[in-house]
C-alpha positions as CSV (number, residue, x, y, z in Angstrom):
1,M,-8.9,31.9,12.0
2,E,-8.8,28.3,10.8
3,K,-8.8,27.8,7.1
4,I,-11.8,25.8,5.8
5,F,-11.0,23.3,3.0
6,T,-13.8,22.2,0.7
7,H,-13.8,19.5,-1.9
8,L,-14.2,21.8,-4.9
9,G,-11.8,24.4,-3.5
10,V,-9.1,21.8,-3.1
11,R,-9.8,20.3,-6.5
12,E,-9.3,23.8,-8.0
13,S,-6.0,24.1,-6.1
14,L,-4.8,20.7,-7.5
15,F,-5.5,21.8,-11.0
16,S,-3.5,25.0,-10.4
17,H,-0.5,22.7,-9.8
18,A,-1.1,20.5,-12.8
19,D,2.1,19.4,-14.7
20,P,1.2,17.9,-18.1
21,Q,4.6,16.2,-18.4
22,Y,4.3,14.6,-14.9
23,K,0.8,13.4,-15.8
24,Q,2.2,11.6,-18.8
25,F,5.0,10.1,-16.6
26,N,2.4,8.8,-14.1
27,K,0.3,7.5,-16.9
28,K,3.1,5.2,-18.0
29,L,3.6,3.9,-14.5
30,I,-0.1,3.3,-13.9
31,P,-1.5,2.4,-17.3
32,H,-4.8,1.1,-16.2
33,I,-5.9,4.5,-14.8
34,D,-7.7,6.5,-17.4
35,E,-5.7,9.6,-18.4
36,R,-8.9,11.7,-17.8
37,E,-8.8,10.7,-14.1
38,M,-5.3,12.2,-13.6
39,I,-4.4,15.8,-13.0
40,G,-0.6,15.6,-12.9
41,V,0.3,16.9,-9.4
42,R,3.6,16.0,-8.0
43,T,3.7,14.1,-4.7
44,P,5.5,16.8,-2.6
45,V,2.7,19.2,-3.5
46,L,0.1,16.6,-2.4
47,R,1.9,16.0,0.9
48,M,2.2,19.7,1.7
49,L,-1.5,20.2,1.1
50,A,-2.4,17.1,3.1
51,K,-0.5,18.5,6.1
52,K,-2.5,21.7,5.9
53,I,-5.8,19.9,5.7
54,A,-4.8,17.5,8.5
55,N,-4.3,20.5,10.8
56,A,-7.7,22.0,9.8
57,N,-11.1,20.5,9.1
58,W,-9.9,17.2,7.7
59,R,-13.0,15.3,8.9
60,D,-15.4,17.6,7.1
61,F,-13.3,17.7,4.0
62,L,-13.0,13.9,3.7
63,Q,-16.7,13.4,4.4
64,E,-17.6,15.9,1.7
65,S,-15.3,14.3,-0.8
66,W,-16.6,10.8,-0.2
67,H,-20.2,12.1,-0.3
68,F,-19.4,13.5,-3.7
69,A,-17.8,10.2,-4.9
70,H,-20.7,8.2,-3.5
71,A,-23.2,10.4,-5.4
72,E,-21.2,10.6,-8.7
73,G,-19.4,7.2,-8.6
74,S,-15.9,6.4,-7.4
75,G,-14.5,7.4,-10.8
76,A,-15.6,10.9,-9.9
77,L,-12.5,11.3,-7.8
78,Y,-9.2,12.0,-9.5
79,F,-6.2,9.9,-8.9
80,E,-4.5,12.7,-7.0
81,E,-7.5,13.2,-4.8
82,K,-7.3,9.6,-3.7
83,M,-3.6,10.1,-3.1
84,L,-4.3,13.3,-1.1
85,H,-6.9,11.5,1.1
86,G,-4.3,8.9,2.1
87,F,-1.7,11.5,2.9
88,I,-4.2,13.4,5.0
89,L,-4.9,10.3,7.1
90,G,-1.2,9.7,7.5
91,A,-0.7,13.2,8.7
92,V,-3.5,13.4,11.2
93,K,-2.4,13.7,14.9
94,N,-4.0,13.5,18.3
95,T,-7.0,11.4,17.2
96,E,-8.4,8.3,18.9
97,L,-7.5,5.1,17.1
98,D,-11.1,4.0,16.7
99,E,-12.0,7.2,14.9
100,L,-8.8,7.3,12.7
101,F,-9.3,3.7,11.6
102,H,-13.0,4.4,10.8
103,Y,-11.8,6.9,8.2
104,I,-9.0,4.6,7.1
105,K,-11.4,1.7,6.5
106,Y,-13.6,4.0,4.4
107,H,-10.7,5.3,2.4
108,I,-9.4,1.9,1.5
109,R,-12.6,1.2,-0.5
110,Y,-11.6,3.9,-3.0
111,L,-8.0,2.6,-3.6
112,D,-7.8,1.5,-7.2
113,S,-4.0,1.6,-8.1
114,W,-0.8,0.3,-6.7
115,A,0.5,3.8,-6.4
116,A,-2.4,5.0,-4.2
117,V,-2.1,1.9,-2.0
118,D,1.7,2.0,-1.6
119,S,1.9,5.8,-0.9
120,F,-0.9,5.5,1.7
121,A,0.7,2.5,3.4
122,S,4.0,4.3,3.6
123,S,2.5,7.3,5.2
124,L,0.9,5.4,8.0
125,K,3.4,5.2,10.9
126,I,0.9,4.0,13.5
127,A,2.5,0.7,14.4
128,K,5.8,2.3,15.2
129,K,4.3,4.4,18.0
130,S,3.9,1.7,20.6
131,P,3.1,-2.1,21.0
132,L,-0.6,-1.0,21.6
133,H,-0.7,0.7,18.2
134,E,1.0,-2.3,16.6
135,N,-1.5,-4.7,18.0
136,Y,-4.4,-2.5,17.0
137,L,-3.1,-2.3,13.4
138,K,-2.8,-6.1,13.3
139,G,-6.3,-6.5,14.4
140,F,-7.5,-4.0,11.8
141,L,-5.7,-5.7,8.9
142,E,-6.7,-9.2,9.8
143,P,-9.9,-9.4,7.7
144,Y,-8.2,-8.1,4.6
145,F,-5.9,-11.2,4.3
146,Y,-9.0,-13.4,3.9
147,L,-11.0,-11.4,1.3
148,P,-12.5,-13.4,-1.5
149,N,-10.6,-13.7,-4.8
150,I,-12.7,-11.2,-6.7
151,E,-11.6,-8.1,-8.7
152,Q,-12.9,-5.4,-6.4
153,N,-10.8,-6.7,-3.5
154,E,-7.4,-6.6,-5.3
155,Y,-6.1,-3.3,-3.9
156,Q,-7.6,-3.8,-0.4
157,V,-5.6,-7.1,-0.1
158,R,-2.5,-5.4,-1.5
159,F,-2.9,-2.7,1.1
160,A,-2.7,-5.3,3.9
161,L,0.4,-6.9,2.4
162,V,2.2,-3.6,1.9
163,M,1.3,-2.6,5.5
164,L,3.2,-5.7,6.6
165,H,6.2,-4.4,4.7
166,T,6.0,-0.8,5.9
167,S,5.1,-1.6,9.6
168,F,6.2,-5.0,10.7
169,I,9.6,-5.9,9.3
170,K,11.4,-7.2,12.3
171,K,12.5,-10.6,13.5
172,D,9.8,-11.0,16.1
173,N,7.2,-10.5,13.4
174,L,8.5,-13.0,10.8
175,D,6.2,-15.9,11.8
176,Y,3.2,-13.5,11.7
177,I,4.2,-12.2,8.3
178,F,4.8,-15.6,6.8
179,D,1.5,-16.9,8.2
180,R,-0.5,-14.0,6.8
181,V,1.1,-14.4,3.4
182,S,0.0,-18.0,3.4
183,K,-3.6,-17.0,4.2
184,V,-3.9,-14.7,1.1
185,K,-5.7,-16.6,-1.7
186,H,-6.3,-13.6,-4.0
187,S,-4.5,-14.2,-7.3
188,A,-4.6,-10.8,-8.9
189,Y,-1.4,-9.4,-10.4
190,Y,-0.8,-6.6,-7.9
191,V,-1.5,-8.9,-4.9
192,K,1.1,-11.4,-6.1
193,M,3.5,-8.6,-6.7
194,A,3.0,-7.3,-3.2
195,K,3.7,-10.8,-1.9
196,A,6.9,-11.0,-3.9
197,W,8.0,-7.6,-2.8
198,L,7.3,-8.3,0.9
199,L,9.1,-11.6,0.9
200,S,12.1,-10.1,-0.9
201,I,12.3,-7.5,1.9
202,C,12.1,-10.2,4.5
203,F,14.9,-12.1,2.7
204,V,17.4,-9.2,2.6
205,H,16.8,-8.4,6.2
206,F,16.6,-12.0,7.5
207,P,18.0,-14.3,4.9
208,N,18.3,-17.5,7.0
209,E,14.8,-17.4,8.4
210,T,13.2,-16.5,5.0
211,K,15.2,-19.2,3.2
212,Q,13.7,-21.9,5.5
213,V,10.1,-21.1,4.6
214,L,10.6,-19.9,1.0
215,F,12.2,-23.2,-0.1
216,D,10.5,-25.6,2.2
217,E,9.2,-28.5,0.2
218,K,5.8,-28.3,2.0
219,N,5.4,-24.8,0.6
220,P,4.1,-23.2,3.9
221,L,3.8,-19.8,2.2
222,A,1.4,-21.4,-0.4
223,L,3.1,-19.6,-3.3
224,D,2.5,-20.4,-6.9
225,E,5.4,-20.7,-9.3
226,W,5.0,-17.2,-10.7
227,T,5.1,-15.6,-7.3
228,L,8.1,-17.6,-6.2
229,K,10.0,-16.7,-9.4
230,K,9.1,-13.0,-8.9
231,T,10.2,-13.1,-5.3
232,M,13.6,-14.6,-6.2
233,Q,14.0,-12.0,-9.0
234,K,13.3,-9.1,-6.6
235,I,15.8,-10.5,-4.1
236,R,18.5,-10.8,-6.7
237,E,17.8,-7.2,-7.9
238,S,18.2,-5.8,-4.4
239,K,21.4,-4.0,-3.7
240,R,21.4,-5.6,-0.2
241,C,21.5,-9.1,-1.7
242,T,25.0,-10.6,-1.1
243,T,27.1,-12.3,-3.7
244,E,26.7,-15.6,-1.9
245,D,22.9,-15.3,-1.7
246,R,22.6,-14.3,-5.3
247,A,24.6,-17.4,-6.3
248,F,22.4,-19.5,-4.0
249,L,19.2,-18.2,-5.7
250,N,20.6,-18.7,-9.2
251,E,21.3,-22.3,-8.3
252,K,17.9,-22.7,-6.8
253,A,16.2,-21.3,-9.9
254,K,18.0,-23.9,-12.1
255,N,16.7,-26.7,-9.9
256,L,13.2,-25.5,-9.4
257,F,12.1,-24.2,-12.8
């Protein structure tokens, strides 16, 4: 008989795995999340539970949790519950794309930390299944690159940028990636950090192509000085950055800033 997962039952299970030391560790990494909104559950536990729910009544479970959050306010969900929801959607199998992305779109509204965004994006392997899946994902992400520069959109825009990193890093997609980076006008910290991270990944994989746009005097990426500095910093910090490229970036930094 299939196990039935409920919002309150799963919450009770999460509290049974609470680790106070891990909670404090997470709090330092994500300082803007209220400590009262954290339980302290380690990621492997969340992933294991997510797989079980994804193979059971995942639709009913997510709908019940979101109904609870809608009634009580988004803060009614714990940080780990939001992480869990993302892992569930990443683990779901044999579901039509339209249905899956309906749930993904709803989940994105509740993302309120870089950790929840990045863990969710890394769990979605949809684009790698086929060119059809890749094109579907591109179409889904498109509106997020153009969201207005207001606070409540910060993590939705970051999600779109991180998805470019986790799903589209290959030479044939570089023009697409660079163009979408240039379209993002949101200026929040975690959006700009996502841009810098994404471009640093592009650089270490495709240094020549990325150099051309990163240091073009016309600034086709529409980067502000802070984001360009952060991008160069992240490239230099990468273990994949060559000695020659590190020297090149150091010289560029002297001339630009």
